[in-house]
mmCIF file of the N, C-alpha and C atoms, coordinates in Angstrom:
data_MODEL
# 
_entry.id   MODEL 
# 
loop_
_atom_site.group_PDB 
_atom_site.id 
_atom_site.type_symbol 
_atom_site.label_atom_id 
_atom_site.label_alt_id 
_atom_site.label_comp_id 
_atom_site.label_asym_id 
_atom_site.label_entity_id 
_atom_site.label_seq_id 
_atom_site.pdbx_PDB_ins_code 
_atom_site.Cartn_x 
_atom_site.Cartn_y 
_atom_site.Cartn_z 
_atom_site.occupancy 
_atom_site.B_iso_or_equiv 
_atom_site.pdbx_formal_charge 
_atom_site.auth_seq_id 
_atom_site.auth_comp_id 
_atom_site.auth_asym_id 
_atom_site.auth_atom_id 
_atom_site.pdbx_PDB_model_num 
ATOM 1   N N  . MET A 1 1  ? 29.888 40.733  21.038 1.00 0.00 ? 1  MET A N  1 
ATOM 2   C CA . MET A 1 1  ? 29.609 39.468  21.669 1.00 0.00 ? 1  MET A CA 1 
ATOM 3   C C  . MET A 1 1  ? 30.928 38.685  21.738 1.00 0.00 ? 1  MET A C  1 
ATOM 4   N N  . PRO A 1 2  ? 31.285 38.153  22.926 1.00 0.00 ? 2  PRO A N  1 
ATOM 5   C CA . PRO A 1 2  ? 32.547 37.435  23.055 1.00 0.00 ? 2  PRO A CA 1 
ATOM 6   C C  . PRO A 1 2  ? 32.442 36.028  22.456 1.00 0.00 ? 2  PRO A C  1 
ATOM 7   N N  . ASP A 1 3  ? 33.555 35.528  21.999 1.00 0.00 ? 3  ASP A N  1 
ATOM 8   C CA . ASP A 1 3  ? 33.617 34.157  21.461 1.00 0.00 ? 3  ASP A CA 1 
ATOM 9   C C  . ASP A 1 3  ? 33.951 33.182  22.576 1.00 0.00 ? 3  ASP A C  1 
ATOM 10  N N  . PHE A 1 4  ? 33.229 32.076  22.612 1.00 0.00 ? 4  PHE A N  1 
ATOM 11  C CA . PHE A 1 4  ? 33.499 31.018  23.570 1.00 0.00 ? 4  PHE A CA 1 
ATOM 12  C C  . PHE A 1 4  ? 33.894 29.772  22.796 1.00 0.00 ? 4  PHE A C  1 
ATOM 13  N N  . PRO A 1 5  ? 35.031 29.198  23.114 1.00 0.00 ? 5  PRO A N  1 
ATOM 14  C CA . PRO A 1 5  ? 35.429 27.979  22.406 1.00 0.00 ? 5  PRO A CA 1 
ATOM 15  C C  . PRO A 1 5  ? 34.568 26.797  22.864 1.00 0.00 ? 5  PRO A C  1 
ATOM 16  N N  . ILE A 1 6  ? 34.303 25.927  21.956 1.00 0.00 ? 6  ILE A N  1 
ATOM 17  C CA . ILE A 1 6  ? 33.539 24.712  22.264 1.00 0.00 ? 6  ILE A CA 1 
ATOM 18  C C  . ILE A 1 6  ? 34.527 23.547  22.266 1.00 0.00 ? 6  ILE A C  1 
ATOM 19  N N  . VAL A 1 7  ? 34.535 22.804  23.359 1.00 0.00 ? 7  VAL A N  1 
ATOM 20  C CA . VAL A 1 7  ? 35.439 21.669  23.497 1.00 0.00 ? 7  VAL A CA 1 
ATOM 21  C C  . VAL A 1 7  ? 34.597 20.400  23.477 1.00 0.00 ? 7  VAL A C  1 
ATOM 22  N N  . ILE A 1 8  ? 34.991 19.485  22.637 1.00 0.00 ? 8  ILE A N  1 
ATOM 23  C CA . ILE A 1 8  ? 34.297 18.194  22.545 1.00 0.00 ? 8  ILE A CA 1 
ATOM 24  C C  . ILE A 1 8  ? 35.295 17.107  22.907 1.00 0.00 ? 8  ILE A C  1 
ATOM 25  N N  . LYS A 1 9  ? 34.905 16.255  23.832 1.00 0.00 ? 9  LYS A N  1 
ATOM 26  C CA . LYS A 1 9  ? 35.757 15.137  24.235 1.00 0.00 ? 9  LYS A CA 1 
ATOM 27  C C  . LYS A 1 9  ? 35.023 13.841  23.894 1.00 0.00 ? 9  LYS A C  1 
ATOM 28  N N  . ALA A 1 10 ? 35.673 13.000  23.132 1.00 0.00 ? 10 ALA A N  1 
ATOM 29  C CA . ALA A 1 10 ? 35.079 11.716  22.747 1.00 0.00 ? 10 ALA A CA 1 
ATOM 30  C C  . ALA A 1 10 ? 35.942 10.599  23.307 1.00 0.00 ? 10 ALA A C  1 
ATOM 31  N N  . THR A 1 11 ? 35.310 9.645   23.930 1.00 0.00 ? 11 THR A N  1 
ATOM 32  C CA . THR A 1 11 ? 36.028 8.479   24.427 1.00 0.00 ? 11 THR A CA 1 
ATOM 33  C C  . THR A 1 11 ? 35.464 7.240   23.760 1.00 0.00 ? 11 THR A C  1 
ATOM 34  N N  . ASP A 1 12 ? 36.338 6.319   23.517 1.00 0.00 ? 12 ASP A N  1 
ATOM 35  C CA . ASP A 1 12 ? 35.948 5.081   22.845 1.00 0.00 ? 12 ASP A CA 1 
ATOM 36  C C  . ASP A 1 12 ? 35.666 4.008   23.893 1.00 0.00 ? 12 ASP A C  1 
ATOM 37  N N  . GLN A 1 13 ? 34.429 3.917   24.324 1.00 0.00 ? 13 GLN A N  1 
ATOM 38  C CA . GLN A 1 13 ? 34.029 2.916   25.309 1.00 0.00 ? 13 GLN A CA 1 
ATOM 39  C C  . GLN A 1 13 ? 33.741 1.576   24.633 1.00 0.00 ? 13 GLN A C  1 
ATOM 40  N N  . PHE A 1 14 ? 33.493 1.605   23.333 1.00 0.00 ? 14 PHE A N  1 
ATOM 41  C CA . PHE A 1 14 ? 33.155 0.381   22.610 1.00 0.00 ? 14 PHE A CA 1 
ATOM 42  C C  . PHE A 1 14 ? 34.322 -0.594  22.623 1.00 0.00 ? 14 PHE A C  1 
ATOM 43  N N  . SER A 1 15 ? 35.534 -0.102  22.377 1.00 0.00 ? 15 SER A N  1 
ATOM 44  C CA . SER A 1 15 ? 36.707 -0.985  22.351 1.00 0.00 ? 15 SER A CA 1 
ATOM 45  C C  . SER A 1 15 ? 36.932 -1.649  23.703 1.00 0.00 ? 15 SER A C  1 
ATOM 46  N N  . ALA A 1 16 ? 36.792 -0.885  24.773 1.00 0.00 ? 16 ALA A N  1 
ATOM 47  C CA . ALA A 1 16 ? 36.967 -1.454  26.108 1.00 0.00 ? 16 ALA A CA 1 
ATOM 48  C C  . ALA A 1 16 ? 35.904 -2.509  26.396 1.00 0.00 ? 16 ALA A C  1 
ATOM 49  N N  . ALA A 1 17 ? 34.682 -2.245  25.978 1.00 0.00 ? 17 ALA A N  1 
ATOM 50  C CA . ALA A 1 17 ? 33.596 -3.212  26.202 1.00 0.00 ? 17 ALA A CA 1 
ATOM 51  C C  . ALA A 1 17 ? 33.841 -4.488  25.400 1.00 0.00 ? 17 ALA A C  1 
ATOM 52  N N  . MET A 1 18 ? 34.309 -4.347  24.178 1.00 0.00 ? 18 MET A N  1 
ATOM 53  C CA . MET A 1 18 ? 34.583 -5.530  23.350 1.00 0.00 ? 18 MET A CA 1 
ATOM 54  C C  . MET A 1 18 ? 35.729 -6.349  23.952 1.00 0.00 ? 18 MET A C  1 
ATOM 55  N N  . LYS A 1 19 ? 36.745 -5.693  24.463 1.00 0.00 ? 19 LYS A N  1 
ATOM 56  C CA . LYS A 1 19 ? 37.859 -6.405  25.087 1.00 0.00 ? 19 LYS A CA 1 
ATOM 57  C C  . LYS A 1 19 ? 37.377 -7.152  26.330 1.00 0.00 ? 19 LYS A C  1 
ATOM 58  N N  . THR A 1 20 ? 36.534 -6.522  27.120 1.00 0.00 ? 20 THR A N  1 
ATOM 59  C CA . THR A 1 20 ? 35.999 -7.171  28.314 1.00 0.00 ? 20 THR A CA 1 
ATOM 60  C C  . THR A 1 20 ? 35.167 -8.395  27.938 1.00 0.00 ? 20 THR A C  1 
ATOM 61  N N  . MET A 1 21 ? 34.338 -8.267  26.912 1.00 0.00 ? 21 MET A N  1 
ATOM 62  C CA . MET A 1 21 ? 33.525 -9.415  26.462 1.00 0.00 ? 21 MET A CA 1 
ATOM 63  C C  . MET A 1 21 ? 34.410 -10.532 25.939 1.00 0.00 ? 21 MET A C  1 
ATOM 64  N N  . ARG A 1 22 ? 35.447 -10.186 25.178 1.00 0.00 ? 22 ARG A N  1 
ATOM 65  C CA . ARG A 1 22 ? 36.354 -11.201 24.651 1.00 0.00 ? 22 ARG A CA 1 
ATOM 66  C C  . ARG A 1 22 ? 37.052 -11.938 25.782 1.00 0.00 ? 22 ARG A C  1 
ATOM 67  N N  . ASP A 1 23 ? 37.546 -11.191 26.769 1.00 0.00 ? 23 ASP A N  1 
ATOM 68  C CA . ASP A 1 23 ? 38.226 -11.813 27.903 1.00 0.00 ? 23 ASP A CA 1 
ATOM 69  C C  . ASP A 1 23 ? 37.283 -12.724 28.686 1.00 0.00 ? 23 ASP A C  1 
ATOM 70  N N  . SER A 1 24 ? 36.052 -12.277 28.884 1.00 0.00 ? 24 SER A N  1 
ATOM 71  C CA . SER A 1 24 ? 35.065 -13.093 29.610 1.00 0.00 ? 24 SER A CA 1 
ATOM 72  C C  . SER A 1 24 ? 34.762 -14.370 28.844 1.00 0.00 ? 24 SER A C  1 
ATOM 73  N N  . THR A 1 25 ? 34.623 -14.255 27.536 1.00 0.00 ? 25 THR A N  1 
ATOM 74  C CA . THR A 1 25 ? 34.338 -15.432 26.709 1.00 0.00 ? 25 THR A CA 1 
ATOM 75  C C  . THR A 1 25 ? 35.491 -16.416 26.755 1.00 0.00 ? 25 THR A C  1 
ATOM 76  N N  . GLN A 1 26 ? 36.708 -15.917 26.713 1.00 0.00 ? 26 GLN A N  1 
ATOM 77  C CA . GLN A 1 26 ? 37.871 -16.803 26.778 1.00 0.00 ? 26 GLN A CA 1 
ATOM 78  C C  . GLN A 1 26 ? 37.940 -17.521 28.118 1.00 0.00 ? 26 GLN A C  1 
ATOM 79  N N  . ARG A 1 27 ? 37.689 -16.803 29.204 1.00 0.00 ? 27 ARG A N  1 
ATOM 80  C CA . ARG A 1 27 ? 37.703 -17.436 30.530 1.00 0.00 ? 27 ARG A CA 1 
ATOM 81  C C  . ARG A 1 27 ? 36.592 -18.473 30.650 1.00 0.00 ? 27 ARG A C  1 
ATOM 82  N N  . PHE A 1 28 ? 35.403 -18.153 30.124 1.00 0.00 ? 28 PHE A N  1 
ATOM 83  C CA . PHE A 1 28 ? 34.283 -19.086 30.171 1.00 0.00 ? 28 PHE A CA 1 
ATOM 84  C C  . PHE A 1 28 ? 34.611 -20.354 29.393 1.00 0.00 ? 28 PHE A C  1 
ATOM 85  N N  . THR A 1 29 ? 35.182 -20.179 28.203 1.00 0.00 ? 29 THR A N  1 
ATOM 86  C CA . THR A 1 29 ? 35.547 -21.329 27.381 1.00 0.00 ? 29 THR A CA 1 
ATOM 87  C C  . THR A 1 29 ? 36.562 -22.208 28.097 1.00 0.00 ? 29 THR A C  1 
ATOM 88  N N  . LYS A 1 30 ? 37.549 -21.590 28.723 1.00 0.00 ? 30 LYS A N  1 
ATOM 89  C CA . LYS A 1 30 ? 38.562 -22.350 29.459 1.00 0.00 ? 30 LYS A CA 1 
ATOM 90  C C  . LYS A 1 30 ? 37.923 -23.099 30.623 1.00 0.00 ? 30 LYS A C  1 
ATOM 91  N N  . ASP A 1 31 ? 37.002 -22.448 31.335 1.00 0.00 ? 31 ASP A N  1 
ATOM 92  C CA . ASP A 1 31 ? 36.305 -23.106 32.439 1.00 0.00 ? 31 ASP A CA 1 
ATOM 93  C C  . ASP A 1 31 ? 35.494 -24.301 31.943 1.00 0.00 ? 31 ASP A C  1 
ATOM 94  N N  . MET A 1 32 ? 34.816 -24.149 30.814 1.00 0.00 ? 32 MET A N  1 
ATOM 95  C CA . MET A 1 32 ? 34.005 -25.242 30.268 1.00 0.00 ? 32 MET A CA 1 
ATOM 96  C C  . MET A 1 32 ? 34.877 -26.397 29.806 1.00 0.00 ? 32 MET A C  1 
ATOM 97  N N  . GLU A 1 33 ? 36.022 -26.105 29.219 1.00 0.00 ? 33 GLU A N  1 
ATOM 98  C CA . GLU A 1 33 ? 36.927 -27.175 28.804 1.00 0.00 ? 33 GLU A CA 1 
ATOM 99  C C  . GLU A 1 33 ? 37.429 -27.944 30.026 1.00 0.00 ? 33 GLU A C  1 
ATOM 100 N N  . GLY A 1 34 ? 37.737 -27.229 31.096 1.00 0.00 ? 34 GLY A N  1 
ATOM 101 C CA . GLY A 1 34 ? 38.167 -27.889 32.329 1.00 0.00 ? 34 GLY A CA 1 
ATOM 102 C C  . GLY A 1 34 ? 37.060 -28.739 32.914 1.00 0.00 ? 34 GLY A C  1 
ATOM 103 N N  . MET A 1 35 ? 35.828 -28.227 32.895 1.00 0.00 ? 35 MET A N  1 
ATOM 104 C CA . MET A 1 35 ? 34.698 -28.991 33.423 1.00 0.00 ? 35 MET A CA 1 
ATOM 105 C C  . MET A 1 35 ? 34.461 -30.234 32.573 1.00 0.00 ? 35 MET A C  1 
ATOM 106 N N  . GLN A 1 36 ? 34.567 -30.099 31.255 1.00 0.00 ? 36 GLN A N  1 
ATOM 107 C CA . GLN A 1 36 ? 34.364 -31.245 30.375 1.00 0.00 ? 36 GLN A CA 1 
ATOM 108 C C  . GLN A 1 36 ? 35.404 -32.325 30.655 1.00 0.00 ? 36 GLN A C  1 
ATOM 109 N N  . SER A 1 37 ? 36.649 -31.940 30.840 1.00 0.00 ? 37 SER A N  1 
ATOM 110 C CA . SER A 1 37 ? 37.681 -32.942 31.109 1.00 0.00 ? 37 SER A CA 1 
ATOM 111 C C  . SER A 1 37 ? 37.464 -33.611 32.467 1.00 0.00 ? 37 SER A C  1 
ATOM 112 N N  . ARG A 1 38 ? 37.013 -32.848 33.482 1.00 0.00 ? 38 ARG A N  1 
ATOM 113 C CA . ARG A 1 38 ? 36.731 -33.451 34.782 1.00 0.00 ? 38 ARG A CA 1 
ATOM 114 C C  . ARG A 1 38 ? 35.549 -34.412 34.702 1.00 0.00 ? 38 ARG A C  1 
ATOM 115 N N  . LEU A 1 39 ? 34.516 -34.052 33.921 1.00 0.00 ? 39 LEU A N  1 
ATOM 116 C CA . LEU A 1 39 ? 33.373 -34.951 33.759 1.00 0.00 ? 39 LEU A CA 1 
ATOM 117 C C  . LEU A 1 39 ? 33.774 -36.233 33.044 1.00 0.00 ? 39 LEU A C  1 
ATOM 118 N N  . GLU A 1 40 ? 34.605 -36.101 32.005 1.00 0.00 ? 40 GLU A N  1 
ATOM 119 C CA . GLU A 1 40 ? 35.064 -37.293 31.290 1.00 0.00 ? 40 GLU A CA 1 
ATOM 120 C C  . GLU A 1 40 ? 35.910 -38.174 32.197 1.00 0.00 ? 40 GLU A C  1 
ATOM 121 N N  . GLU A 1 41 ? 36.742 -37.558 33.014 1.00 0.00 ? 41 GLU A N  1 
ATOM 122 C CA . GLU A 1 41 ? 37.570 -38.318 33.949 1.00 0.00 ? 41 GLU A CA 1 
ATOM 123 C C  . GLU A 1 41 ? 36.703 -39.048 34.971 1.00 0.00 ? 41 GLU A C  1 
ATOM 124 N N  . ALA A 1 42 ? 35.675 -38.374 35.473 1.00 0.00 ? 42 ALA A N  1 
ATOM 125 C CA . ALA A 1 42 ? 34.767 -39.004 36.435 1.00 0.00 ? 42 ALA A CA 1 
ATOM 126 C C  . ALA A 1 42 ? 33.992 -40.143 35.783 1.00 0.00 ? 42 ALA A C  1 
ATOM 127 N N  . GLU A 1 43 ? 33.551 -39.941 34.554 1.00 0.00 ? 43 GLU A N  1 
ATOM 128 C CA . GLU A 1 43 ? 32.808 -40.988 33.858 1.00 0.00 ? 43 GLU A CA 1 
ATOM 129 C C  . GLU A 1 43 ? 33.691 -42.199 33.595 1.00 0.00 ? 43 GLU A C  1 
ATOM 130 N N  . ASN A 1 44 ? 34.937 -41.964 33.223 1.00 0.00 ? 44 ASN A N  1 
ATOM 131 C CA . ASN A 1 44 ? 35.853 -43.071 32.955 1.00 0.00 ? 44 ASN A CA 1 
ATOM 132 C C  . ASN A 1 44 ? 36.216 -43.839 34.213 1.00 0.00 ? 44 ASN A C  1 
ATOM 133 N N  . SER A 1 45 ? 36.054 -43.232 35.373 1.00 0.00 ? 45 SER A N  1 
ATOM 134 C CA . SER A 1 45 ? 36.388 -43.930 36.612 1.00 0.00 ? 45 SER A CA 1 
ATOM 135 C C  . SER A 1 45 ? 35.231 -44.782 37.132 1.00 0.00 ? 45 SER A C  1 
ATOM 136 N N  . LEU A 1 46 ? 34.045 -44.629 36.552 1.00 0.00 ? 46 LEU A N  1 
ATOM 137 C CA . LEU A 1 46 ? 32.898 -45.430 36.989 1.00 0.00 ? 46 LEU A CA 1 
ATOM 138 C C  . LEU A 1 46 ? 33.015 -46.862 36.479 1.00 0.00 ? 46 LEU A C  1 
ATOM 139 N N  . PRO A 1 47 ? 32.542 -47.822 37.245 1.00 0.00 ? 47 PRO A N  1 
ATOM 140 C CA . PRO A 1 47 ? 32.484 -49.204 36.743 1.00 0.00 ? 47 PRO A CA 1 
ATOM 141 C C  . PRO A 1 47 ? 31.516 -49.298 35.559 1.00 0.00 ? 47 PRO A C  1 
ATOM 142 N N  . ARG A 1 48 ? 31.683 -50.332 34.743 1.00 0.00 ? 48 ARG A N  1 
ATOM 143 C CA . ARG A 1 48 ? 30.872 -50.500 33.536 1.00 0.00 ? 48 ARG A CA 1 
ATOM 144 C C  . ARG A 1 48 ? 29.380 -50.532 33.852 1.00 0.00 ? 48 ARG A C  1 
ATOM 145 N N  . ARG A 1 49 ? 28.961 -51.258 34.881 1.00 0.00 ? 49 ARG A N  1 
ATOM 146 C CA . ARG A 1 49 ? 27.538 -51.363 35.236 1.00 0.00 ? 49 ARG A CA 1 
ATOM 147 C C  . ARG A 1 49 ? 26.960 -50.001 35.604 1.00 0.00 ? 49 ARG A C  1 
ATOM 148 N N  . GLU A 1 50 ? 27.729 -49.210 36.332 1.00 0.00 ? 50 GLU A N  1 
ATOM 149 C CA . GLU A 1 50 ? 27.261 -47.897 36.731 1.00 0.00 ? 50 GLU A CA 1 
ATOM 150 C C  . GLU A 1 50 ? 27.058 -47.011 35.501 1.00 0.00 ? 50 GLU A C  1 
ATOM 151 N N  . LYS A 1 51 ? 27.966 -47.121 34.529 1.00 0.00 ? 51 LYS A N  1 
ATOM 152 C CA . LYS A 1 51 ? 27.825 -46.349 33.287 1.00 0.00 ? 51 LYS A CA 1 
ATOM 153 C C  . LYS A 1 51 ? 26.550 -46.743 32.554 1.00 0.00 ? 51 LYS A C  1 
ATOM 154 N N  . GLU A 1 52 ? 26.281 -48.055 32.496 1.00 0.00 ? 52 GLU A N  1 
ATOM 155 C CA . GLU A 1 52 ? 25.071 -48.518 31.817 1.00 0.00 ? 52 GLU A CA 1 
ATOM 156 C C  . GLU A 1 52 ? 23.823 -48.010 32.536 1.00 0.00 ? 52 GLU A C  1 
ATOM 157 N N  . ARG A 1 53 ? 23.830 -48.072 33.853 1.00 0.00 ? 53 ARG A N  1 
ATOM 158 C CA . ARG A 1 53 ? 22.674 -47.636 34.627 1.00 0.00 ? 53 ARG A CA 1 
ATOM 159 C C  . ARG A 1 53 ? 22.428 -46.140 34.424 1.00 0.00 ? 53 ARG A C  1 
ATOM 160 N N  . ARG A 1 54 ? 23.480 -45.342 34.395 1.00 0.00 ? 54 ARG A N  1 
ATOM 161 C CA . ARG A 1 54 ? 23.325 -43.899 34.249 1.00 0.00 ? 54 ARG A CA 1 
ATOM 162 C C  . ARG A 1 54 ? 22.921 -43.477 32.834 1.00 0.00 ? 54 ARG A C  1 
ATOM 163 N N  . SER A 1 55 ? 23.121 -44.336 31.864 1.00 0.00 ? 55 SER A N  1 
ATOM 164 C CA . SER A 1 55 ? 22.811 -43.942 30.495 1.00 0.00 ? 55 SER A CA 1 
ATOM 165 C C  . SER A 1 55 ? 21.327 -44.109 30.157 1.00 0.00 ? 55 SER A C  1 
ATOM 166 N N  . PHE A 1 56 ? 20.542 -44.729 31.062 1.00 0.00 ? 56 PHE A N  1 
ATOM 167 C CA . PHE A 1 56 ? 19.123 -44.909 30.806 1.00 0.00 ? 56 PHE A CA 1 
ATOM 168 C C  . PHE A 1 56 ? 18.307 -44.192 31.878 1.00 0.00 ? 56 PHE A C  1 
ATOM 169 N N  . PRO A 1 57 ? 17.326 -43.404 31.485 1.00 0.00 ? 57 PRO A N  1 
ATOM 170 C CA . PRO A 1 57 ? 16.539 -42.647 32.462 1.00 0.00 ? 57 PRO A CA 1 
ATOM 171 C C  . PRO A 1 57 ? 15.624 -43.543 33.288 1.00 0.00 ? 57 PRO A C  1 
ATOM 172 N N  . ASP A 1 58 ? 15.399 -43.153 34.517 1.00 0.00 ? 58 ASP A N  1 
ATOM 173 C CA . ASP A 1 58 ? 14.425 -43.793 35.410 1.00 0.00 ? 58 ASP A CA 1 
ATOM 174 C C  . ASP A 1 58 ? 14.688 -45.275 35.645 1.00 0.00 ? 58 ASP A C  1 
ATOM 175 N N  . GLY A 1 59 ? 15.918 -45.717 35.451 1.00 0.00 ? 59 GLY A N  1 
ATOM 176 C CA . GLY A 1 59 ? 16.244 -47.114 35.721 1.00 0.00 ? 59 GLY A CA 1 
ATOM 177 C C  . GLY A 1 59 ? 15.639 -48.089 34.746 1.00 0.00 ? 59 GLY A C  1 
ATOM 178 N N  . ILE A 1 60 ? 15.162 -47.641 33.594 1.00 0.00 ? 60 ILE A N  1 
ATOM 179 C CA . ILE A 1 60 ? 14.584 -48.538 32.582 1.00 0.00 ? 60 ILE A CA 1 
ATOM 180 C C  . ILE A 1 60 ? 15.724 -49.026 31.706 1.00 0.00 ? 60 ILE A C  1 
ATOM 181 N N  . PHE A 1 61 ? 16.030 -50.313 31.820 1.00 0.00 ? 61 PHE A N  1 
ATOM 182 C CA . PHE A 1 61 ? 17.134 -50.874 31.078 1.00 0.00 ? 61 PHE A CA 1 
ATOM 183 C C  . PHE A 1 61 ? 16.632 -51.632 29.859 1.00 0.00 ? 61 PHE A C  1 
ATOM 184 N N  . PRO A 1 62 ? 17.298 -51.510 28.743 1.00 0.00 ? 62 PRO A N  1 
ATOM 185 C CA . PRO A 1 62 ? 16.943 -52.383 27.623 1.00 0.00 ? 62 PRO A CA 1 
ATOM 186 C C  . PRO A 1 62 ? 17.367 -53.820 27.949 1.00 0.00 ? 62 PRO A C  1 
ATOM 187 N N  . ILE A 1 63 ? 16.796 -54.771 27.270 1.00 0.00 ? 63 ILE A N  1 
ATOM 188 C CA . ILE A 1 63 ? 17.032 -56.189 27.577 1.00 0.00 ? 63 ILE A CA 1 
ATOM 189 C C  . ILE A 1 63 ? 18.511 -56.547 27.471 1.00 0.00 ? 63 ILE A C  1 
ATOM 190 N N  . TYR A 1 64 ? 19.211 -56.014 26.481 1.00 0.00 ? 64 TYR A N  1 
ATOM 191 C CA . TYR A 1 64 ? 20.606 -56.390 26.298 1.00 0.00 ? 64 TYR A CA 1 
ATOM 192 C C  . TYR A 1 64 ? 21.511 -55.867 27.425 1.00 0.00 ? 64 TYR A C  1 
ATOM 193 N N  . ALA A 1 65 ? 21.081 -54.884 28.186 1.00 0.00 ? 65 ALA A N  1 
ATOM 194 C CA . ALA A 1 65 ? 21.903 -54.329 29.264 1.00 0.00 ? 65 ALA A CA 1 
ATOM 195 C C  . ALA A 1 65 ? 21.791 -55.140 30.540 1.00 0.00 ? 65 ALA A C  1 
ATOM 196 N N  . VAL A 1 66 ? 20.722 -55.956 30.666 1.00 0.00 ? 66 VAL A N  1 
ATOM 197 C CA . VAL A 1 66 ? 20.506 -56.743 31.882 1.00 0.00 ? 66 VAL A CA 1 
ATOM 198 C C  . VAL A 1 66 ? 21.090 -58.121 31.663 1.00 0.00 ? 66 VAL A C  1 
ATOM 199 N N  . LYS A 1 67 ? 21.973 -58.530 32.576 1.00 0.00 ? 67 LYS A N  1 
ATOM 200 C CA . LYS A 1 67 ? 22.579 -59.863 32.456 1.00 0.00 ? 67 LYS A CA 1 
ATOM 201 C C  . LYS A 1 67 ? 22.519 -60.583 33.762 1.00 0.00 ? 67 LYS A C  1 
# 
């Protein structure tokens, strides 16, 4: 009976997947930080009355906010 060699090839797909997830998470975090800074900039540019109005749902203002 002839001998046949057995060849086994193993590839590490886990490391590549972890690197891809890490890169995606870093990009997402950077995008969220940019969005947060743009939202803060937009909020700071609003007049005081507009900020007060937006902080209460359905236009219900507490007594101290109405002048």
